[in-house]
N, C-alpha and C positions, 0 to 999 in steps of 0.2 A: 448471499455473501456470508451468512452465518457459518456455513460449513467451512469456508476458507478461513474465517476469523478463528474458529476453534482449532483447526489443524495447525495454523500458524502459531498459535499460543502453545500448543503441545510441542511443536518443533523448537520453539525458543527455549522452553523449559528443558527439553532434551539436550540442547546445546549447552545450557548452563551447567547441567549435571555432568556432561562430558568434560567441561572445563574444570569442574571440581574433582575430577578423577574417576567418575563413574562412566566407563566407556560403553556400557550397554544398559542404560536405565530402562526399566520396564514401564509399560503404560500405566500401571498402578502407581509406581513411584512418581511418575510425571503428574498423575492426577492428584496425588497427595500434595505435591509442591504447588500446583495450580490452586488447589483448595485453600492452602495457606495464604497465597497471594490475594485471592478474591475475598476471603473471609475477613480481611482487615476492614472491608466496607460492607460486605453482604455475605451472610452465612451460606456456604454452598459446599456440600460434602464431597470427599474424594469418590464415593460411590456414584454420585450424580455425574461427575466428570467422566468416570469410566463408562457409564451408560451412554453419555453424549458422544464420546469418542467412538464407541462401537457403532452407534447409529450413523454417525457422520461417514465412517469408512464404508459401511454397507450401503449407504444411500447413493445410488447412481444417477438419480434424476435431478440432483442439485436443488431439491426443494426442502432442504434441511432447515429447521428453525430451532434456535435456542429458546426453551420455554420460559425461562426467567429473564425478562428484559433488563433487570438490574445488573446481570452479569456482563452484558454487552459493553457498556462504557468502561468497565473495569478492565476487560480484556483488551479493548482498544487502547487504553492508556498504557497498559503493560507492554504492548507491542510498539509503543513510541509514537502514537498518533494523537493529534489534538482532539479529535472527535470521530464519530462513526462516518460522517460525510467525507472527511479527509481519507479515512481508510478505504472507502469505496472508490474515491477518485484515484488514489495511488495504486489501487489493485484492480482497476477497471479492465474488463474484457470486452473488446468490441464484438458486437453481435450483429450479424447481417442476416436478414430473412428475405425470401423471394417476394417479389412485388405481389404475387397472388395471395400472399398471407396478409397483405395490407399493412406491412411494416416497412421501416426504413433503417438505414445504418445510423445508429446513435453516435454522435460525435463524443459525447461525454455523459457519464451517469448523473452528473449534477449540472443542471442547466439554469442559466439566468432566465428571466422572464422573456427577454428578447429572443434568446435561442429557442425557447419553447414555442414562441409564436412562429418562428421560422420553420420548425419541424412540423407544427400543425398545418402550416400552409402547404408544405411538401406532401404531407399525407393526403390532404384534400386533392392535390393534383393527381396523386396515384389513384385515388378512388374514381376520379374523372376519367382517367385512362381506361380503367377496368370497365366502366359503363359505356364509354363512347367508342372504344377500340380505335382510337384515332392517332395516326402518326404525328399530326400537328400538335396534339396535346402531349405526346411523348417528348417532342422536342422542347416544349415549354417546361415540362418537368425537369429535363436535363439542365436547362438554363437556370431553373430555380435552385436545384441542388448545387450547381456550380457557384451561384451567387451566395447562397447560404454558407457554403464552405469557405469561400473567400472572405466573407464578412467575419466569420468566426476566427479565422487565422489572423486577419488584420487586427482584430480587437485584442486577441490573446497575447500576453507577454510570454517570452520564452527565456530559458537560461541553459547554460552548458557548464559542465565541470571542467576546470582547467588543471586539475591535478591536486589543487590545494583548497579551492573554494569555488562556489558558483559565480558565473558572470552572466549578466543580461546580454542576450543576443537576438538577432532577428531570425525569423523562421527560415529554415533551410530544409527543403524536402529530402536531400541526401542524408543530412544529419538525423532527421526524424526517422528515416528508413533504417539507419544504422543503430538507432536506439540511444544516441548520445544527446539528443535534444529533449529537454524536460519542460513541462508547463511551469511557469513561474510560481514559486512558493516563497512567500515573504519570510517565513520562519527559517527555512533552509538557506535562503539567500543571505540573510543577515547573521545567522548563528552557526551553521554547519561548516566547520573548517577542519582540515586535517592537520594534526600536530605531531611532534615527536617528543613525547613526555620523557622525563627523567626522574631521578629520585627526589628532586626538589619541586616537582609539579604538585599542585594541590588537586587531589583526586576527588575529594568529598567536601560538601558543605558542612557547616557546624552541626546541622541536624542529621548528618549521615547520608544525605541524598547525594547521588553521583553527579560529578562535574564532567566526567570523561566517559565516552562510549567507544566500543571497538568492534571490528569485523575483519574478515579476511578479504583480500583483493583477489583478482583473477589468477594471480600466481600463488594463491594459498598463503600469503604473508599477512601477518596481523598489522592493521593500521588503526590509528586512534583519532577520535574526532571530539569536537567541543559541544556537540548537541546530539540528542536522540534523533532517530529517523532511519533512513535506509542508506546502505553503502552506495555511493554514487556510481560505482562501476558494476557491481554484481546485482544490485537491487535487493539484497537481503537485509533484513531488519538488524540494525546495530544493537549490540548488547551492552548493558551498563557495566562499568568496570568493577572488578572484584579484587579483594586482597590477594586471592590466589593468582590472578593475572598479573598484578603488580609485582609480586615476589618472584614469579616464574619468568616473566618476559621483560620487565622494566628495571626492577631493582633486585636481581638475583643475589 
């Protein structure tokens, strides 16, 4: 996930430079901006970011690692996540391997102790099938997978975007298939709301930190929100408000 983290950070910087008027920022210019952001907490040069970007783009096996662990939480925070675990959860990619590989479909990249026990039990059943070659054990495995999946869905809370904020809802396979059902996130549920700011809106705290974030919807229209995170429709990371955006789109 280090590769995805780095490339998402470069994409966000590129978008901010676009909004500031630079329609085709170079990789080096993006690296300089990222270096400025990260170096508030940990010194990391533009040259290092340039090298990392080149390695990430050329790496096809997805085993890319950011060598300085201090950089990771800073990039995670810059992208609007609370921690690296939340970044992994919200950017998870379901991976399925053949039974002959001795692996199973992981429901989530971050598991509770109970879920881990369930998956370990399923893997044990798989190994039994491989050694016994028995249809009876195959049926038992199928039942175990079904029960584990049901228990996970039953325990997990879900939410759906109503156009202005998230609402808690029950699990719906059709909604999940269409990508409108989300795993419950307390931060997004309580704080992420869409608003229509005007010239009287408070955009910044006293210390200069942002109070409003923005992103484009599926119609390529700008929308504004009360918390960092991802756009509920497009899944793209929201950007912090800037004076340029205020003057151009809200108070021209």
